[in-house]
C-alpha positions in Angstrom: 37.6 21.2 -23.9 34.1 19.9 -23.4 33.4 16.3 -22.5 31.8 14.3 -25.3 28.0 14.9 -25.3 26.4 11.8 -23.8 23.2 10.8 -22.0 24.7 10.8 -18.5 27.9 12.8 -17.8 28.5 12.1 -14.2 27.8 14.2 -11.1 31.1 16.0 -10.7 32.0 19.0 -8.5 31.2 22.4 -10.0 33.1 25.3 -8.5 31.3 28.6 -8.4 32.1 32.0 -7.0 30.4 31.6 -3.6 30.0 27.9 -3.3 30.7 24.5 -4.7 28.1 22.1 -6.1 29.2 18.7 -5.1 27.8 15.2 -4.5 26.5 14.6 -1.0 28.5 12.5 1.5 27.3 10.7 4.6 29.1 13.4 6.6 26.5 15.9 5.4 23.9 14.2 7.4 23.5 17.0 10.0 23.3 19.6 7.3 20.7 17.6 5.3 18.7 17.1 8.5 18.8 20.9 9.3 17.6 21.6 5.7 14.9 18.9 5.4 13.6 19.2 9.0 12.8 22.9 8.5 9.0 23.3 8.3 9.2 25.7 5.2 11.2 23.3 3.0 8.2 21.0 2.3 5.5 23.6 2.7 4.3 23.1 -0.9 4.7 19.4 -1.3 3.4 16.3 0.4 6.5 15.3 2.2 6.9 15.4 6.0 9.9 17.2 7.5 12.6 14.9 8.7 12.4 14.0 12.3 16.0 12.7 12.9 19.5 12.5 11.5 19.1 8.8 10.6 16.4 9.8 8.1 18.8 12.3 6.5 21.4 9.4 6.3 18.9 7.2 4.5 18.2 10.0 2.1 21.9 10.6 1.3 22.4 6.8 0.7 19.4 6.8 -1.7 20.7 9.8 -3.6 24.2 8.2 -3.9 22.6 5.0 -5.2 20.6 7.0 -7.8 23.8 8.7 -9.0 25.7 5.4 -9.2 22.8 4.0 -11.3 22.8 7.1 -13.5 19.2 7.8 -12.5 19.9 11.3 -11.2 22.3 14.2 -10.9 22.3 15.5 -7.4 24.4 18.2 -5.9 24.7 19.8 -2.5 25.2 23.5 -2.4 28.3 23.7 -0.2 29.5 27.1 1.1 33.2 27.8 0.1 34.3 28.9 3.6 33.1 25.8 5.5 31.8 23.2 3.0 28.4 23.3 4.8 25.4 22.2 2.7 22.8 24.9 2.6 20.6 23.4 -0.2 20.4 20.9 -3.0 19.7 20.9 -6.7 19.0 17.9 -8.8 18.1 16.6 -12.3 16.1 13.5 -12.1 13.0 11.7 -13.5 14.7 11.0 -16.9 12.6 9.6 -19.7 13.9 6.4 -21.3 16.3 8.0 -23.7 17.6 10.7 -21.4 16.2 13.5 -23.6 13.9 14.8 -20.9 14.4 15.3 -17.2 13.1 17.2 -14.2 14.8 19.9 -12.2 14.4 20.0 -8.4 15.8 22.3 -5.8 15.7 23.3 -2.1 17.4 25.9 -0.1 17.5 26.5 3.6 15.4 29.6 4.4 18.3 31.3 6.1 19.8 31.7 2.6 16.7 32.8 0.7 16.9 36.0 -1.2 20.7 36.0 -1.6 20.9 34.6 -5.2 22.3 31.2 -4.2 19.7 29.2 -6.0 19.8 31.4 -9.1 23.6 30.8 -9.3 23.2 27.1 -8.7 20.5 26.6 -11.3 22.4 28.6 -13.8 25.4 26.3 -13.4 23.2 23.2 -13.6 21.4 24.3 -16.7 24.8 25.1 -18.3 26.1 21.7 -17.3 23.1 20.0 -18.9 23.5 22.0 -22.1 27.2 21.4 -22.5 27.8 17.9 -21.0 24.7 15.9 -21.7 22.2 15.0 -24.4 19.2 16.2 -22.4 16.9 18.3 -24.6 14.1 19.3 -22.3 14.1 20.1 -18.6 10.8 20.2 -16.7 10.1 21.6 -13.3 7.0 21.2 -11.1 6.1 23.8 -8.5 3.2 25.0 -6.4 1.3 28.0 -7.8 1.8 29.8 -4.4 5.6 29.2 -4.3 6.4 32.7 -5.5 10.3 32.4 -5.2 10.2 29.2 -7.2 7.9 30.7 -9.9 10.2 33.7 -10.1 13.3 31.5 -10.5 11.8 29.5 -13.3 10.6 32.7 -15.0 14.1 34.2 -14.7 15.6 31.3 -16.7 12.8 31.3 -19.3 11.0 28.2 -18.3 7.5 28.1 -20.0 4.5 27.6 -17.8 2.5 24.8 -19.5 -0.3 24.9 -16.9 -1.6 22.6 -14.2 0.7 19.5 -14.3 -2.0 16.9 -14.1 -3.9 18.6 -17.0 -0.8 18.8 -19.2 0.4 15.3 -18.6 -1.9 12.5 -17.8 0.8 10.4 -16.2 1.3 12.9 -13.3 -0.7 13.0 -10.0 0.5 16.3 -8.6 -2.8 17.9 -7.6 -4.6 21.0 -8.9 -2.1 23.5 -7.4 1.1 22.1 -9.0 2.2 23.8 -12.3 4.4 22.2 -14.9 7.2 24.3 -16.4 9.4 23.4 -19.4 12.8 24.6 -20.6 14.0 23.5 -24.1 17.7 23.4 -24.5 18.9 25.3 -27.6 22.3 24.1 -28.7 24.2 25.9 -31.5 
């Protein structure tokens, strides 16, 4: 039986065929450092790669605080055989009434092209449809980030155009595109 539809439904473990989506723990610090120190992870955004494990620990603490304050859903993509985090997926940037939010994701390059992110995003979109009152999910990605563009296209996200042109409250730059996915509930 489904949980009652509500604005924020908690960040619970989601068990999938090849991995588990689960909240991050401080013991994931080395994996988060390996992920966020890789030069390709922040290739298309204005974030510097992490320089040390303590930076990963600060990130994990901030994410846990956001979850506790119901400001974000944030899952690590943990391999089933060893529970190692290979990426993350999140829903964040909620509007005031939790009807709109933003999808974010990252995956270590060693796992690109294997369908992990497609499987993770599918589970997250399903979770948002069945467990929350969110109506619209946005995503912002760089026009040259072809894997991200393909992922959003696969799930039927609509390209609304250059993010800054579409929404005056954004300051993403001329290469960042805004996508939107409207949840259709029956």
